[in-house]
C-alpha positions as CSV (number, residue, x, y, z in Angstrom):
1,X,0.5,19.6,4.5
2,X,2.8,16.6,3.7
3,X,6.5,16.3,4.3
4,X,9.4,15.7,1.8
5,X,11.9,13.2,2.1
6,X,15.2,12.7,0.6
7,X,16.1,9.4,-0.8
8,X,19.0,7.8,-2.7
9,X,18.3,5.3,-5.4
10,X,20.7,2.6,-6.7
11,X,22.7,5.2,-8.6
12,X,23.2,7.4,-5.5
13,X,21.2,10.1,-6.8
14,X,19.5,12.1,-4.1
15,X,15.8,12.7,-5.0
16,X,12.9,14.1,-3.1
17,X,9.2,12.8,-2.8
18,X,6.2,14.5,-1.2
19,X,4.7,12.1,1.4
20,X,1.5,12.7,3.3
21,X,2.0,13.0,6.9
22,X,0.7,10.4,9.6
23,X,-1.7,13.3,10.6
24,X,-3.2,13.6,7.2
25,X,-3.4,9.7,6.7
26,X,-5.0,9.5,10.2
27,X,-7.6,12.2,9.4
28,X,-8.3,10.4,6.1
29,X,-8.6,6.9,8.1
30,X,-11.2,8.5,10.2
31,X,-13.6,8.7,7.0
32,X,-12.2,6.3,4.5
33,X,-9.8,3.8,6.0
34,X,-9.5,1.8,2.6
35,X,-8.2,4.8,0.8
36,X,-5.8,5.7,3.7
37,X,-4.6,2.3,3.5
38,X,-4.1,2.3,-0.3
39,X,-2.2,6.0,-0.1
40,X,0.1,4.7,2.6
41,X,0.7,1.6,0.6
42,X,1.4,3.6,-2.6
43,X,3.8,6.0,-0.8
44,X,5.8,2.9,0.5
45,X,6.0,1.6,-2.9
46,X,7.0,5.0,-4.4
47,X,9.6,5.6,-1.7
48,X,11.2,2.1,-2.2
49,X,11.0,1.8,-6.0
50,X,10.5,5.1,-7.8
51,X,12.1,8.2,-6.1
52,X,11.1,11.3,-7.9
53,X,13.6,13.8,-9.4
54,X,13.8,17.3,-8.1
55,X,11.9,18.7,-11.3
56,X,10.6,17.3,-14.5
57,X,12.5,19.9,-16.5
58,X,15.9,18.4,-14.7
59,X,15.1,14.9,-15.7
60,X,14.2,15.7,-19.4
61,X,11.4,13.5,-21.3
62,X,10.0,10.6,-19.5
63,X,11.1,7.2,-20.6
64,X,8.1,5.3,-21.8
65,X,9.3,2.0,-20.4
66,X,9.8,3.7,-17.0
67,X,6.3,5.0,-17.2
68,X,4.7,1.6,-18.4
69,X,6.4,0.0,-15.5
70,X,4.9,2.5,-13.2
71,X,1.4,2.1,-14.8
72,X,1.7,-1.7,-13.9
73,X,2.6,-0.9,-10.3
74,X,-0.8,1.2,-10.1
75,X,-2.7,-1.5,-12.1
76,X,-1.7,-4.0,-9.1
77,X,-2.9,-1.6,-6.6
78,X,-6.2,-0.8,-8.3
79,X,-7.2,-4.3,-9.4
80,X,-7.3,-5.2,-5.7
81,X,-10.5,-3.1,-5.5
82,X,-12.0,-4.0,-9.0
83,X,-10.4,-0.9,-10.6
84,X,-8.0,-0.6,-13.6
85,X,-5.8,1.9,-15.4
86,X,-4.3,2.3,-18.9
87,X,-1.7,4.5,-20.5
88,X,-3.3,6.5,-23.0
89,X,-0.4,9.0,-24.2
90,X,2.8,10.6,-23.0
91,X,2.7,14.2,-24.2
92,X,5.8,16.0,-23.5
93,X,6.1,15.7,-19.7
94,X,2.4,14.9,-19.0
95,X,1.2,11.4,-18.9
96,X,-2.5,10.8,-19.8
97,X,-4.2,7.7,-18.3
98,X,-7.6,6.2,-18.3
99,X,-9.1,5.0,-15.1
100,X,-11.2,1.8,-15.8
101,X,-13.2,-0.9,-13.9
102,X,-14.5,0.2,-10.6
103,X,-12.5,3.3,-10.8
104,X,-14.7,4.6,-13.7
105,X,-17.3,6.8,-12.0
106,X,-16.1,6.0,-8.6
107,X,-16.4,9.0,-6.2
108,X,-12.8,8.0,-4.9
109,X,-11.2,7.9,-8.5
110,X,-10.3,11.4,-8.0
111,X,-8.4,10.8,-4.8
112,X,-7.0,7.6,-6.3
113,X,-5.7,9.6,-9.3
114,X,-4.1,12.3,-7.0
115,X,-3.0,10.2,-4.1
116,X,-2.0,6.9,-5.7
117,X,-1.5,7.3,-9.7
118,X,0.2,10.7,-9.4
119,X,2.5,9.4,-6.6
120,X,3.7,6.6,-8.4
121,X,3.7,7.4,-12.2
122,X,4.7,11.1,-11.2
123,X,7.8,9.7,-9.6
124,X,9.0,8.6,-12.9
125,X,11.9,11.1,-13.9
126,X,10.6,13.9,-16.5
127,X,7.0,13.4,-15.7
128,X,5.3,16.6,-14.7
129,X,1.6,15.7,-14.3
130,X,-0.8,12.8,-14.8
131,X,-4.1,13.4,-16.2
132,X,-7.1,11.2,-16.5
133,X,-8.8,11.0,-19.9
134,X,-12.3,10.0,-19.8
């Protein structure tokens, strides 16, 4: 199980992000080193650039521009492996995306959605969940 880390952003707001532990990443690396690397990198980006609020309810509705910026961060990660992503809609606190390119139909796309996309896009204040729309 992962651990939580409290961080401060430029406005000195303290926020908590769930990270995969080194043990979890090591276990994944034994079977899928590329995915483990992408997750570790995504966590580093999320920790540095987009710390999550305590809860989506406290943050209010997500800012569309912030969600779009997070999607662009994810796109850069996925495009390295031939994948892509697009923003479909923001419905309340839920963000709907579409995994494209090599991600469409890829067995790892479910892991990428959960471990990369949800970590980065879900860190935007007000986002409660990220769902893939086929």
